[in-house]
Steps between C-alpha positions, in 0.01 A plus 500: 500500500624847413451644848691216665796547266514873568490433875800268460689767306430748779631260764814428297572868440443585865742222599770647274440844646534365854819320403640817347419701812673239716805509272515879512476494880794259526702718263456798728580306817797301371754663272778246547691413183484127567121510473500707180513201267211331680289811467574520128395140461177573684442805283567305182263226611236761582540651154455160335186429703358843417567437131324164513199658672492776238491235229213317672306824539555595137402154373182508706417847369539372144261214574246752636530708183443192284177426683344828390205447266616774267880544471444859383325599823708717733654341807265470797591620852639162618729483199610862535608442860677179399695696238596757762618221730724359226649846444579539871655153507723594205617809688569294811708252299711783359573631849585154632736427210684820588537388863252759624272286715351789696418691180306198369266489800264783388454327163434167666248665732323668206490165320320350802255791500427472126441126529262571789313753287477247217347249740252757639385610154467137395279424801285804420460388140402148609241641741347711225485197276323295768249779563431522130399133492238543772153628396430844634252511784167660416526413133192309382572159360386406152123515488484643851324832536412501132138554393340169417267462199198445727576802717340838424732737321295812575498603135178326388236483780250306285758236417616485860140449611456223247817331615392522862160348422668215314738440789216510749306247295812280501516515878783756530496674837575872524605699805218667690574848367516377142174307543331811642609705201371230268161488675472877493576509129227243435247712688600805299453312176153391612407860576625616162285240324178587690405819307550321172274207586251630758464854369361399166128568446302392202365801309131497405447481131269776372517409134 
């Protein structure tokens, strides 16, 4: 996993920084000539280890870049911080090869920090990806909250009334308020039909 590999790189770089700090401390405390060769050997070994770690970091960065869906896309935050870490490691190697252990420490520390930033931005990206997979709360599912064919649309009262009567004949139950509205509408229709049927009077023929 990408995150686990970056964590390992951080631990390895921190270990080299601690070793460098210990070496620098011994240099300040012991300046005897008989120990000079041993210190150079330690410094040379530290430089080799730092170079190997730089190579591992660079190889892993290249594998991250290959995993991008579109090679033309710009580098993402994790990759940018990985590139910065490689640059700091290169600077640290140059200082170590010139027997300047103390001068390499700031670069090693910055490399640790950049690797940490790469890990943090990677975790943030993974969290966003996980949140994107989850359905948003409050969003109606397919078919949920959508007007059904047998529900009134409010645009054609006569058609809605006809649909309701058909549903009622089929045994469909409506909420109390909807049933009340339906009953009231039926009464209104009856009243509207009364003048047309009961108000008609036959006219006497006088011809």
